[in-house]
mmCIF file as Biopython writes it, N, C-alpha, C and O atoms, coordinates in Angstrom:
data_model
#
loop_
_atom_site.group_PDB
_atom_site.id
_atom_site.type_symbol
_atom_site.label_atom_id
_atom_site.label_alt_id
_atom_site.label_comp_id
_atom_site.label_asym_id
_atom_site.label_entity_id
_atom_site.label_seq_id
_atom_site.pdbx_PDB_ins_code
_atom_site.Cartn_x
_atom_site.Cartn_y
_atom_site.Cartn_z
_atom_site.occupancy
_atom_site.B_iso_or_equiv
_atom_site.auth_seq_id
_atom_site.auth_asym_id
_atom_site.pdbx_PDB_model_num
ATOM 1   N N  . UNK A ? 1  ? 0.802   -1.215 -0.018  1.0 0.0 1  A 1 
ATOM 2   C CA . UNK A ? 1  ? -0.004  0.006  -0.008  1.0 0.0 1  A 1 
ATOM 3   C C  . UNK A ? 1  ? 0.853   1.250  0.006   1.0 0.0 1  A 1 
ATOM 4   O O  . UNK A ? 1  ? 2.081   1.199  0.073   1.0 0.0 1  A 1 
ATOM 5   N N  . UNK A ? 2  ? 0.172   2.342  -0.059  1.0 0.0 2  A 1 
ATOM 6   C CA . UNK A ? 2  ? 0.912   3.669  -0.022  1.0 0.0 2  A 1 
ATOM 7   C C  . UNK A ? 2  ? 1.594   3.853  1.302   1.0 0.0 2  A 1 
ATOM 8   O O  . UNK A ? 2  ? 0.979   3.519  2.315   1.0 0.0 2  A 1 
ATOM 9   N N  . UNK A ? 3  ? 2.787   4.344  1.393   1.0 0.0 3  A 1 
ATOM 10  C CA . UNK A ? 3  ? 3.623   5.035  0.397   1.0 0.0 3  A 1 
ATOM 11  C C  . UNK A ? 3  ? 4.582   4.098  -0.245  1.0 0.0 3  A 1 
ATOM 12  O O  . UNK A ? 3  ? 5.600   4.573  -0.748  1.0 0.0 3  A 1 
ATOM 13  N N  . UNK A ? 4  ? 4.364   2.803  -0.283  1.0 0.0 4  A 1 
ATOM 14  C CA . UNK A ? 4  ? 5.315   1.868  -0.881  1.0 0.0 4  A 1 
ATOM 15  C C  . UNK A ? 4  ? 5.535   2.177  -2.370  1.0 0.0 4  A 1 
ATOM 16  O O  . UNK A ? 4  ? 4.633   2.081  -3.203  1.0 0.0 4  A 1 
ATOM 17  N N  . UNK A ? 5  ? 6.838   2.569  -2.659  1.0 0.0 5  A 1 
ATOM 18  C CA . UNK A ? 5  ? 7.101   2.947  -4.067  1.0 0.0 5  A 1 
ATOM 19  C C  . UNK A ? 5  ? 6.716   1.824  -5.063  1.0 0.0 5  A 1 
ATOM 20  O O  . UNK A ? 5  ? 6.434   2.147  -6.217  1.0 0.0 5  A 1 
ATOM 21  N N  . UNK A ? 6  ? 6.688   0.574  -4.699  1.0 0.0 6  A 1 
ATOM 22  C CA . UNK A ? 6  ? 6.352   -0.504 -5.551  1.0 0.0 6  A 1 
ATOM 23  C C  . UNK A ? 6  ? 4.936   -0.275 -6.165  1.0 0.0 6  A 1 
ATOM 24  O O  . UNK A ? 6  ? 4.711   -0.579 -7.337  1.0 0.0 6  A 1 
ATOM 25  N N  . UNK A ? 7  ? 3.974   0.275  -5.338  1.0 0.0 7  A 1 
ATOM 26  C CA . UNK A ? 7  ? 2.654   0.550  -5.865  1.0 0.0 7  A 1 
ATOM 27  C C  . UNK A ? 7  ? 2.668   1.574  -6.986  1.0 0.0 7  A 1 
ATOM 28  O O  . UNK A ? 7  ? 1.950   1.440  -7.977  1.0 0.0 7  A 1 
ATOM 29  N N  . UNK A ? 8  ? 3.499   2.604  -6.816  1.0 0.0 8  A 1 
ATOM 30  C CA . UNK A ? 8  ? 3.616   3.581  -7.865  1.0 0.0 8  A 1 
ATOM 31  C C  . UNK A ? 8  ? 4.292   3.031  -9.072  1.0 0.0 8  A 1 
ATOM 32  O O  . UNK A ? 8  ? 3.913   3.345  -10.200 1.0 0.0 8  A 1 
ATOM 33  N N  . UNK A ? 9  ? 5.320   2.190  -8.853  1.0 0.0 9  A 1 
ATOM 34  C CA . UNK A ? 9  ? 6.009   1.532  -9.922  1.0 0.0 9  A 1 
ATOM 35  C C  . UNK A ? 9  ? 5.081   0.692  -10.816 1.0 0.0 9  A 1 
ATOM 36  O O  . UNK A ? 9  ? 5.214   0.660  -12.039 1.0 0.0 9  A 1 
ATOM 37  N N  . UNK A ? 10 ? 4.130   0.011  -10.139 1.0 0.0 10 A 1 
ATOM 38  C CA . UNK A ? 10 ? 3.157   -0.839 -10.869 1.0 0.0 10 A 1 
ATOM 39  C C  . UNK A ? 10 ? 2.307   0.043  -11.711 1.0 0.0 10 A 1 
ATOM 40  O O  . UNK A ? 10 ? 1.993   -0.342 -12.837 1.0 0.0 10 A 1 
ATOM 41  N N  . UNK A ? 11 ? 1.912   1.190  -11.262 1.0 0.0 11 A 1 
ATOM 42  C CA . UNK A ? 11 ? 1.064   2.072  -11.988 1.0 0.0 11 A 1 
ATOM 43  C C  . UNK A ? 11 ? 1.856   2.590  -13.240 1.0 0.0 11 A 1 
ATOM 44  O O  . UNK A ? 11 ? 1.325   2.661  -14.348 1.0 0.0 11 A 1 
ATOM 45  N N  . UNK A ? 12 ? 3.119   2.936  -13.007 1.0 0.0 12 A 1 
ATOM 46  C CA . UNK A ? 12 ? 3.973   3.418  -14.159 1.0 0.0 12 A 1 
ATOM 47  C C  . UNK A ? 12 ? 4.130   2.272  -15.223 1.0 0.0 12 A 1 
ATOM 48  O O  . UNK A ? 12 ? 3.998   2.494  -16.427 1.0 0.0 12 A 1 
ATOM 49  N N  . UNK A ? 13 ? 4.408   1.088  -14.730 1.0 0.0 13 A 1 
ATOM 50  C CA . UNK A ? 13 ? 4.611   -0.054 -15.662 1.0 0.0 13 A 1 
ATOM 51  C C  . UNK A ? 13 ? 3.339   -0.287 -16.508 1.0 0.0 13 A 1 
ATOM 52  O O  . UNK A ? 13 ? 3.404   -0.430 -17.729 1.0 0.0 13 A 1 
ATOM 53  N N  . UNK A ? 14 ? 2.183   -0.319 -15.818 1.0 0.0 14 A 1 
ATOM 54  C CA . UNK A ? 14 ? 0.925   -0.656 -16.478 1.0 0.0 14 A 1 
ATOM 55  C C  . UNK A ? 14 ? 0.562   0.516  -17.481 1.0 0.0 14 A 1 
ATOM 56  O O  . UNK A ? 14 ? 0.041   0.267  -18.568 1.0 0.0 14 A 1 
ATOM 57  N N  . UNK A ? 15 ? 0.820   1.635  -17.124 1.0 0.0 15 A 1 
ATOM 58  C CA . UNK A ? 15 ? 0.461   2.813  -18.019 1.0 0.0 15 A 1 
ATOM 59  C C  . UNK A ? 15 ? 1.569   3.058  -19.126 1.0 0.0 15 A 1 
ATOM 60  O O  . UNK A ? 15 ? 1.295   3.683  -20.151 1.0 0.0 15 A 1 
ATOM 61  N N  . UNK A ? 16 ? 2.715   2.590  -18.902 1.0 0.0 16 A 1 
ATOM 62  C CA . UNK A ? 16 ? 3.821   2.877  -19.808 1.0 0.0 16 A 1 
ATOM 63  C C  . UNK A ? 16 ? 4.457   4.244  -19.664 1.0 0.0 16 A 1 
ATOM 64  O O  . UNK A ? 16 ? 5.199   4.723  -20.521 1.0 0.0 16 A 1 
ATOM 65  N N  . UNK A ? 17 ? 4.128   4.838  -18.542 1.0 0.0 17 A 1 
ATOM 66  C CA . UNK A ? 17 ? 4.575   6.280  -18.297 1.0 0.0 17 A 1 
ATOM 67  C C  . UNK A ? 17 ? 5.979   6.267  -17.641 1.0 0.0 17 A 1 
ATOM 68  O O  . UNK A ? 17 ? 6.373   5.340  -16.934 1.0 0.0 17 A 1 
ATOM 69  N N  . UNK A ? 18 ? 6.688   7.358  -17.932 1.0 0.0 18 A 1 
ATOM 70  C CA . UNK A ? 18 ? 7.992   7.535  -17.250 1.0 0.0 18 A 1 
ATOM 71  C C  . UNK A ? 18 ? 7.768   8.471  -16.060 1.0 0.0 18 A 1 
ATOM 72  O O  . UNK A ? 18 ? 6.997   9.429  -16.121 1.0 0.0 18 A 1 
ATOM 73  N N  . UNK A ? 19 ? 8.493   8.144  -14.953 1.0 0.0 19 A 1 
ATOM 74  C CA . UNK A ? 19 ? 8.257   8.920  -13.691 1.0 0.0 19 A 1 
ATOM 75  C C  . UNK A ? 19 ? 8.410   10.478 -13.896 1.0 0.0 19 A 1 
ATOM 76  O O  . UNK A ? 19 ? 7.657   11.269 -13.329 1.0 0.0 19 A 1 
ATOM 77  N N  . UNK A ? 20 ? 9.370   10.852 -14.691 1.0 0.0 20 A 1 
ATOM 78  C CA . UNK A ? 20 ? 9.685   12.295 -14.789 1.0 0.0 20 A 1 
ATOM 79  C C  . UNK A ? 20 ? 8.602   12.995 -15.670 1.0 0.0 20 A 1 
ATOM 80  O O  . UNK A ? 20 ? 8.519   14.223 -15.701 1.0 0.0 20 A 1 
ATOM 81  N N  . UNK A ? 21 ? 7.799   12.202 -16.363 1.0 0.0 21 A 1 
ATOM 82  C CA . UNK A ? 21 ? 6.691   12.764 -17.094 1.0 0.0 21 A 1 
ATOM 83  C C  . UNK A ? 21 ? 5.348   12.576 -16.478 1.0 0.0 21 A 1 
ATOM 84  O O  . UNK A ? 21 ? 4.324   12.783 -17.129 1.0 0.0 21 A 1 
ATOM 85  N N  . UNK A ? 22 ? 5.332   12.171 -15.187 1.0 0.0 22 A 1 
ATOM 86  C CA . UNK A ? 22 ? 4.092   11.778 -14.478 1.0 0.0 22 A 1 
ATOM 87  C C  . UNK A ? 22 ? 3.852   12.740 -13.301 1.0 0.0 22 A 1 
ATOM 88  O O  . UNK A ? 22 ? 4.764   13.365 -12.760 1.0 0.0 22 A 1 
ATOM 89  N N  . UNK A ? 23 ? 2.594   12.812 -12.953 1.0 0.0 23 A 1 
ATOM 90  C CA . UNK A ? 23 ? 2.194   13.574 -11.794 1.0 0.0 23 A 1 
ATOM 91  C C  . UNK A ? 23 ? 1.377   12.670 -10.945 1.0 0.0 23 A 1 
ATOM 92  O O  . UNK A ? 23 ? 0.728   11.749 -11.440 1.0 0.0 23 A 1 
ATOM 93  N N  . UNK A ? 24 ? 1.401   12.932 -9.624  1.0 0.0 24 A 1 
ATOM 94  C CA . UNK A ? 24 ? 0.525   12.218 -8.601  1.0 0.0 24 A 1 
ATOM 95  C C  . UNK A ? 24 ? -0.235  13.346 -7.869  1.0 0.0 24 A 1 
ATOM 96  O O  . UNK A ? 24 ? 0.346   14.317 -7.386  1.0 0.0 24 A 1 
ATOM 97  N N  . UNK A ? 25 ? -1.514  13.166 -7.820  1.0 0.0 25 A 1 
ATOM 98  C CA . UNK A ? 25 ? -2.345  14.143 -7.083  1.0 0.0 25 A 1 
ATOM 99  C C  . UNK A ? 25 ? -2.960  13.422 -5.884  1.0 0.0 25 A 1 
ATOM 100 O O  . UNK A ? 25 ? -3.630  12.395 -5.997  1.0 0.0 25 A 1 
ATOM 101 N N  . UNK A ? 26 ? -2.676  14.051 -4.692  1.0 0.0 26 A 1 
ATOM 102 C CA . UNK A ? 26 ? -3.210  13.376 -3.549  1.0 0.0 26 A 1 
ATOM 103 C C  . UNK A ? 26 ? -3.519  14.401 -2.425  1.0 0.0 26 A 1 
ATOM 104 O O  . UNK A ? 26 ? -3.258  15.592 -2.590  1.0 0.0 26 A 1 
ATOM 105 N N  . UNK A ? 27 ? -4.071  13.938 -1.293  1.0 0.0 27 A 1 
ATOM 106 C CA . UNK A ? 27 ? -4.363  14.789 -0.223  1.0 0.0 27 A 1 
ATOM 107 C C  . UNK A ? 27 ? -3.658  14.511 1.058   1.0 0.0 27 A 1 
ATOM 108 O O  . UNK A ? 27 ? -3.964  15.131 2.076   1.0 0.0 27 A 1 
ATOM 109 N N  . UNK A ? 28 ? -2.684  13.561 1.049   1.0 0.0 28 A 1 
ATOM 110 C CA . UNK A ? 28 ? -1.965  13.187 2.277   1.0 0.0 28 A 1 
ATOM 111 C C  . UNK A ? 28 ? -0.405  13.334 1.925   1.0 0.0 28 A 1 
ATOM 112 O O  . UNK A ? 28 ? 0.077   12.622 1.044   1.0 0.0 28 A 1 
ATOM 113 N N  . UNK A ? 29 ? 0.308   14.183 2.561   1.0 0.0 29 A 1 
ATOM 114 C CA . UNK A ? 29 ? 1.749   14.337 2.188   1.0 0.0 29 A 1 
ATOM 115 C C  . UNK A ? 29 ? 2.574   13.100 2.440   1.0 0.0 29 A 1 
ATOM 116 O O  . UNK A ? 29 ? 3.596   12.912 1.781   1.0 0.0 29 A 1 
ATOM 117 N N  . UNK A ? 30 ? 2.181   12.258 3.353   1.0 0.0 30 A 1 
ATOM 118 C CA . UNK A ? 30 ? 2.966   11.052 3.718   1.0 0.0 30 A 1 
ATOM 119 C C  . UNK A ? 30 ? 2.611   9.885  2.740   1.0 0.0 30 A 1 
ATOM 120 O O  . UNK A ? 30 ? 3.458   9.399  1.990   1.0 0.0 30 A 1 
ATOM 121 N N  . UNK A ? 31 ? 1.344   9.472  2.788   1.0 0.0 31 A 1 
ATOM 122 C CA . UNK A ? 31 ? 0.969   8.281  1.977   1.0 0.0 31 A 1 
ATOM 123 C C  . UNK A ? 31 ? 0.937   8.516  0.460   1.0 0.0 31 A 1 
ATOM 124 O O  . UNK A ? 31 ? 1.277   7.655  -0.352  1.0 0.0 31 A 1 
ATOM 125 N N  . UNK A ? 32 ? 0.483   9.807  0.122   1.0 0.0 32 A 1 
ATOM 126 C CA . UNK A ? 32 ? 0.414   10.098 -1.302  1.0 0.0 32 A 1 
ATOM 127 C C  . UNK A ? 32 ? 1.663   10.587 -1.892  1.0 0.0 32 A 1 
ATOM 128 O O  . UNK A ? 32 ? 1.962   10.231 -3.031  1.0 0.0 32 A 1 
ATOM 129 N N  . UNK A ? 33 ? 2.464   11.418 -1.178  1.0 0.0 33 A 1 
ATOM 130 C CA . UNK A ? 33 ? 3.578   12.015 -1.817  1.0 0.0 33 A 1 
ATOM 131 C C  . UNK A ? 33 ? 4.956   11.269 -1.633  1.0 0.0 33 A 1 
ATOM 132 O O  . UNK A ? 33 ? 5.803   11.324 -2.525  1.0 0.0 33 A 1 
ATOM 133 N N  . UNK A ? 34 ? 5.154   10.613 -0.534  1.0 0.0 34 A 1 
ATOM 134 C CA . UNK A ? 34 ? 6.467   10.064 -0.230  1.0 0.0 34 A 1 
ATOM 135 C C  . UNK A ? 34 ? 6.771   8.980  -1.286  1.0 0.0 34 A 1 
ATOM 136 O O  . UNK A ? 34 ? 7.862   8.965  -1.856  1.0 0.0 34 A 1 
ATOM 137 N N  . UNK A ? 35 ? 5.811   8.076  -1.546  1.0 0.0 35 A 1 
ATOM 138 C CA . UNK A ? 35 ? 6.071   6.964  -2.527  1.0 0.0 35 A 1 
ATOM 139 C C  . UNK A ? 35 ? 6.342   7.490  -3.867  1.0 0.0 35 A 1 
ATOM 140 O O  . UNK A ? 35 ? 7.253   7.024  -4.552  1.0 0.0 35 A 1 
ATOM 141 N N  . UNK A ? 36 ? 5.536   8.504  -4.292  1.0 0.0 36 A 1 
ATOM 142 C CA . UNK A ? 36 ? 5.706   9.130  -5.601  1.0 0.0 36 A 1 
ATOM 143 C C  . UNK A ? 36 ? 7.086   9.775  -5.721  1.0 0.0 36 A 1 
ATOM 144 O O  . UNK A ? 36 ? 7.788   9.579  -6.713  1.0 0.0 36 A 1 
ATOM 145 N N  . UNK A ? 37 ? 7.447   10.503 -4.755  1.0 0.0 37 A 1 
ATOM 146 C CA . UNK A ? 37 ? 8.825   11.204 -4.729  1.0 0.0 37 A 1 
ATOM 147 C C  . UNK A ? 37 ? 9.865   10.262 -4.864  1.0 0.0 37 A 1 
ATOM 148 O O  . UNK A ? 37 ? 10.837  10.532 -5.569  1.0 0.0 37 A 1 
ATOM 149 N N  . UNK A ? 38 ? 9.765   9.086  -4.215  1.0 0.0 38 A 1 
ATOM 150 C CA . UNK A ? 38 ? 10.852  8.062  -4.178  1.0 0.0 38 A 1 
ATOM 151 C C  . UNK A ? 38 ? 11.171  7.572  -5.539  1.0 0.0 38 A 1 
ATOM 152 O O  . UNK A ? 38 ? 12.286  7.125  -5.807  1.0 0.0 38 A 1 
ATOM 153 N N  . UNK A ? 39 ? 10.169  7.651  -6.436  1.0 0.0 39 A 1 
ATOM 154 C CA . UNK A ? 39 ? 10.396  7.154  -7.852  1.0 0.0 39 A 1 
ATOM 155 C C  . UNK A ? 39 ? 10.664  8.346  -8.784  1.0 0.0 39 A 1 
ATOM 156 O O  . UNK A ? 39 ? 10.881  8.112  -9.972  1.0 0.0 39 A 1 
ATOM 157 N N  . UNK A ? 40 ? 10.664  9.614  -8.326  1.0 0.0 40 A 1 
ATOM 158 C CA . UNK A ? 40 ? 10.823  10.745 -9.162  1.0 0.0 40 A 1 
ATOM 159 C C  . UNK A ? 40 ? 9.534   11.197 -9.743  1.0 0.0 40 A 1 
ATOM 160 O O  . UNK A ? 40 ? 9.583   11.912 -10.744 1.0 0.0 40 A 1 
ATOM 161 N N  . UNK A ? 41 ? 8.390   10.867 -9.237  1.0 0.0 41 A 1 
ATOM 162 C CA . UNK A ? 41 ? 7.128   11.344 -9.735  1.0 0.0 41 A 1 
ATOM 163 C C  . UNK A ? 41 ? 6.821   12.657 -8.966  1.0 0.0 41 A 1 
ATOM 164 O O  . UNK A ? 41 ? 6.999   12.707 -7.749  1.0 0.0 41 A 1 
ATOM 165 N N  . UNK A ? 42 ? 6.368   13.705 -9.663  1.0 0.0 42 A 1 
ATOM 166 C CA . UNK A ? 42 ? 6.192   14.969 -8.997  1.0 0.0 42 A 1 
ATOM 167 C C  . UNK A ? 42 ? 4.738   14.921 -8.356  1.0 0.0 42 A 1 
ATOM 168 O O  . UNK A ? 42 ? 3.753   14.671 -9.050  1.0 0.0 42 A 1 
ATOM 169 N N  . UNK A ? 43 ? 4.664   15.159 -7.070  1.0 0.0 43 A 1 
ATOM 170 C CA . UNK A ? 43 ? 3.353   15.130 -6.425  1.0 0.0 43 A 1 
ATOM 171 C C  . UNK A ? 43 ? 2.687   16.530 -6.356  1.0 0.0 43 A 1 
ATOM 172 O O  . UNK A ? 43 ? 3.360   17.543 -6.165  1.0 0.0 43 A 1 
ATOM 173 N N  . UNK A ? 44 ? 1.445   16.548 -6.506  1.0 0.0 44 A 1 
ATOM 174 C CA . UNK A ? 44 ? 0.633   17.732 -6.267  1.0 0.0 44 A 1 
ATOM 175 C C  . UNK A ? 44 ? -0.309  17.467 -5.058  1.0 0.0 44 A 1 
ATOM 176 O O  . UNK A ? 44 ? -1.158  16.576 -5.081  1.0 0.0 44 A 1 
ATOM 177 N N  . UNK A ? 45 ? -0.115  18.257 -4.050  1.0 0.0 45 A 1 
ATOM 178 C CA . UNK A ? 45 ? -0.953  18.069 -2.835  1.0 0.0 45 A 1 
ATOM 179 C C  . UNK A ? 45 ? -2.105  18.989 -2.827  1.0 0.0 45 A 1 
ATOM 180 O O  . UNK A ? 45 ? -1.982  20.206 -2.964  1.0 0.0 45 A 1 
ATOM 181 N N  . UNK A ? 46 ? -3.359  18.310 -2.645  1.0 0.0 46 A 1 
ATOM 182 C CA . UNK A ? 46 ? -4.578  19.140 -2.560  1.0 0.0 46 A 1 
ATOM 183 C C  . UNK A ? 46 ? -5.167  18.905 -1.145  1.0 0.0 46 A 1 
ATOM 184 O O  . UNK A ? 46 ? -4.781  17.978 -0.433  1.0 0.0 46 A 1 
ATOM 185 N N  . UNK A ? 47 ? -6.077  19.752 -0.793  1.0 0.0 47 A 1 
ATOM 186 C CA . UNK A ? 47 ? -6.840  19.578 0.485   1.0 0.0 47 A 1 
ATOM 187 C C  . UNK A ? 47 ? -6.540  20.639 1.414   1.0 0.0 47 A 1 
ATOM 188 O O  . UNK A ? 47 ? -6.281  21.770 1.002   1.0 0.0 47 A 1 
ATOM 189 N N  . UNK A ? 48 ? -6.558  20.331 2.722   1.0 0.0 48 A 1 
ATOM 190 C CA . UNK A ? 48 ? -6.489  21.325 3.836   1.0 0.0 48 A 1 
ATOM 191 C C  . UNK A ? 48 ? -5.108  21.414 4.399   1.0 0.0 48 A 1 
ATOM 192 O O  . UNK A ? 48 ? -4.860  22.309 5.208   1.0 0.0 48 A 1 
ATOM 193 N N  . UNK A ? 49 ? -4.184  20.555 4.038   1.0 0.0 49 A 1 
ATOM 194 C CA . UNK A ? 49 ? -2.793  20.621 4.578   1.0 0.0 49 A 1 
ATOM 195 C C  . UNK A ? 49 ? -2.200  21.888 4.249   1.0 0.0 49 A 1 
ATOM 196 O O  . UNK A ? 49 ? -2.528  22.460 3.210   1.0 0.0 49 A 1 
ATOM 197 N N  . UNK A ? 50 ? -1.324  22.398 5.069   1.0 0.0 50 A 1 
ATOM 198 C CA . UNK A ? 50 ? -0.667  23.779 4.951   1.0 0.0 50 A 1 
ATOM 199 C C  . UNK A ? 50 ? 0.144   23.883 3.611   1.0 0.0 50 A 1 
ATOM 200 O O  . UNK A ? 50 ? 0.303   24.959 3.034   1.0 0.0 50 A 1 
ATOM 201 N N  . UNK A ? 51 ? 0.640   22.706 3.165   1.0 0.0 51 A 1 
ATOM 202 C CA . UNK A ? 51 ? 1.473   22.638 1.920   1.0 0.0 51 A 1 
ATOM 203 C C  . UNK A ? 51 ? 0.704   22.347 0.663   1.0 0.0 51 A 1 
ATOM 204 O O  . UNK A ? 51 ? 1.286   22.212 -0.414  1.0 0.0 51 A 1 
ATOM 205 N N  . UNK A ? 52 ? -0.621  22.247 0.792   1.0 0.0 52 A 1 
ATOM 206 C CA . UNK A ? 52 ? -1.437  21.939 -0.336  1.0 0.0 52 A 1 
ATOM 207 C C  . UNK A ? 52 ? -1.436  23.128 -1.404  1.0 0.0 52 A 1 
ATOM 208 O O  . UNK A ? 52 ? -1.469  24.308 -1.054  1.0 0.0 52 A 1 
ATOM 209 N N  . UNK A ? 53 ? -1.399  22.745 -2.630  1.0 0.0 53 A 1 
ATOM 210 C CA . UNK A ? 53 ? -1.439  23.785 -3.733  1.0 0.0 53 A 1 
ATOM 211 C C  . UNK A ? 53 ? -2.800  24.360 -3.942  1.0 0.0 53 A 1 
ATOM 212 O O  . UNK A ? 53 ? -2.926  25.510 -4.364  1.0 0.0 53 A 1 
ATOM 213 N N  . UNK A ? 54 ? -3.931  23.521 -3.631  1.0 0.0 54 A 1 
ATOM 214 C CA . UNK A ? 54 ? -5.234  23.921 -3.826  1.0 0.0 54 A 1 
ATOM 215 C C  . UNK A ? 54 ? -6.144  23.080 -2.918  1.0 0.0 54 A 1 
ATOM 216 O O  . UNK A ? 54 ? -5.772  21.991 -2.481  1.0 0.0 54 A 1 
ATOM 217 N N  . UNK A ? 55 ? -7.293  23.588 -2.658  1.0 0.0 55 A 1 
ATOM 218 C CA . UNK A ? 55 ? -8.245  22.884 -1.730  1.0 0.0 55 A 1 
ATOM 219 C C  . UNK A ? 55 ? -8.843  21.674 -2.341  1.0 0.0 55 A 1 
ATOM 220 O O  . UNK A ? 55 ? -9.211  20.755 -1.610  1.0 0.0 55 A 1 
ATOM 221 N N  . UNK A ? 56 ? -8.976  21.600 -3.713  1.0 0.0 56 A 1 
ATOM 222 C CA . UNK A ? 56 ? -9.571  20.457 -4.352  1.0 0.0 56 A 1 
ATOM 223 C C  . UNK A ? 56 ? -9.057  20.349 -5.812  1.0 0.0 56 A 1 
ATOM 224 O O  . UNK A ? 56 ? -8.411  21.251 -6.345  1.0 0.0 56 A 1 
ATOM 225 N N  . UNK A ? 57 ? -9.374  19.232 -6.398  1.0 0.0 57 A 1 
ATOM 226 C CA . UNK A ? 57 ? -8.885  18.989 -7.774  1.0 0.0 57 A 1 
ATOM 227 C C  . UNK A ? 57 ? -9.385  20.031 -8.837  1.0 0.0 57 A 1 
ATOM 228 O O  . UNK A ? 57 ? -8.646  20.378 -9.758  1.0 0.0 57 A 1 
ATOM 229 N N  . UNK A ? 58 ? -10.616 20.505 -8.692  1.0 0.0 58 A 1 
ATOM 230 C CA . UNK A ? 58 ? -11.175 21.450 -9.681  1.0 0.0 58 A 1 
ATOM 231 C C  . UNK A ? 58 ? -10.299 22.771 -9.563  1.0 0.0 58 A 1 
ATOM 232 O O  . UNK A ? 58 ? -9.934  23.360 -10.580 1.0 0.0 58 A 1 
ATOM 233 N N  . UNK A ? 59 ? -9.989  23.195 -8.347  1.0 0.0 59 A 1 
ATOM 234 C CA . UNK A ? 59 ? -9.165  24.443 -8.257  1.0 0.0 59 A 1 
ATOM 235 C C  . UNK A ? 59 ? -7.816  24.164 -8.738  1.0 0.0 59 A 1 
ATOM 236 O O  . UNK A ? 59 ? -7.248  25.025 -9.410  1.0 0.0 59 A 1 
ATOM 237 N N  . UNK A ? 60 ? -7.226  23.031 -8.466  1.0 0.0 60 A 1 
ATOM 238 C CA . UNK A ? 60 ? -5.909  22.654 -8.925  1.0 0.0 60 A 1 
ATOM 239 C C  . UNK A ? 60 ? -5.801  22.733 -10.488 1.0 0.0 60 A 1 
ATOM 240 O O  . UNK A ? 60 ? -4.847  23.263 -11.057 1.0 0.0 60 A 1 
ATOM 241 N N  . UNK A ? 61 ? -6.836  22.174 -11.109 1.0 0.0 61 A 1 
ATOM 242 C CA . UNK A ? 61 ? -6.872  22.080 -12.601 1.0 0.0 61 A 1 
ATOM 243 C C  . UNK A ? 61 ? -7.089  23.558 -13.225 1.0 0.0 61 A 1 
ATOM 244 O O  . UNK A ? 61 ? -6.777  23.753 -14.400 1.0 0.0 61 A 1 
ATOM 245 N N  . UNK A ? 62 ? -7.566  24.482 -12.520 1.0 0.0 62 A 1 
ATOM 246 C CA . UNK A ? 62 ? -7.714  25.828 -12.980 1.0 0.0 62 A 1 
ATOM 247 C C  . UNK A ? 62 ? -6.472  26.666 -12.758 1.0 0.0 62 A 1 
ATOM 248 O O  . UNK A ? 62 ? -6.422  27.793 -13.250 1.0 0.0 62 A 1 
ATOM 249 N N  . UNK A ? 63 ? -5.477  26.186 -12.052 1.0 0.0 63 A 1 
ATOM 250 C CA . UNK A ? 63 ? -4.235  26.868 -11.838 1.0 0.0 63 A 1 
ATOM 251 C C  . UNK A ? 63 ? -3.208  26.625 -12.907 1.0 0.0 63 A 1 
ATOM 252 O O  . UNK A ? 63 ? -3.201  25.557 -13.519 1.0 0.0 63 A 1 
ATOM 253 N N  . UNK A ? 64 ? -2.370  27.548 -13.144 1.0 0.0 64 A 1 
ATOM 254 C CA . UNK A ? 64 ? -1.254  27.326 -14.022 1.0 0.0 64 A 1 
ATOM 255 C C  . UNK A ? 64 ? -0.071  27.074 -13.094 1.0 0.0 64 A 1 
ATOM 256 O O  . UNK A ? 64 ? 0.433   27.988 -12.441 1.0 0.0 64 A 1 
ATOM 257 N N  . UNK A ? 65 ? 0.354   25.832 -13.052 1.0 0.0 65 A 1 
ATOM 258 C CA . UNK A ? 65 ? 1.434   25.410 -12.121 1.0 0.0 65 A 1 
ATOM 259 C C  . UNK A ? 65 ? 2.625   24.933 -13.021 1.0 0.0 65 A 1 
ATOM 260 O O  . UNK A ? 65 ? 2.463   24.107 -13.919 1.0 0.0 65 A 1 
ATOM 261 N N  . UNK A ? 66 ? 3.779   25.482 -12.737 1.0 0.0 66 A 1 
ATOM 262 C CA . UNK A ? 66 ? 4.910   24.968 -13.387 1.0 0.0 66 A 1 
ATOM 263 C C  . UNK A ? 66 ? 5.756   24.060 -12.564 1.0 0.0 66 A 1 
ATOM 264 O O  . UNK A ? 66 ? 5.944   24.267 -11.365 1.0 0.0 66 A 1 
ATOM 265 N N  . UNK A ? 67 ? 6.254   23.076 -13.197 1.0 0.0 67 A 1 
ATOM 266 C CA . UNK A ? 67 ? 7.144   22.027 -12.425 1.0 0.0 67 A 1 
ATOM 267 C C  . UNK A ? 67 ? 8.539   22.513 -12.315 1.0 0.0 67 A 1 
ATOM 268 O O  . UNK A ? 67 ? 9.387   21.830 -11.742 1.0 0.0 67 A 1 
#
């Protein structure tokens, strides 16, 4: 389970995506972000956490965010 990097690696393998070209959107900095970062996937944090980029996915999608 999250944040086990193997879970994220499985998703990359099944989708054929490269980590550096992938994004992970989640609401928990530990379980959602740590495993993604371990593989070089850029995480976007949403929700109420102080480090969140947006309160929800709709707001995140309306932002212009550069990596």
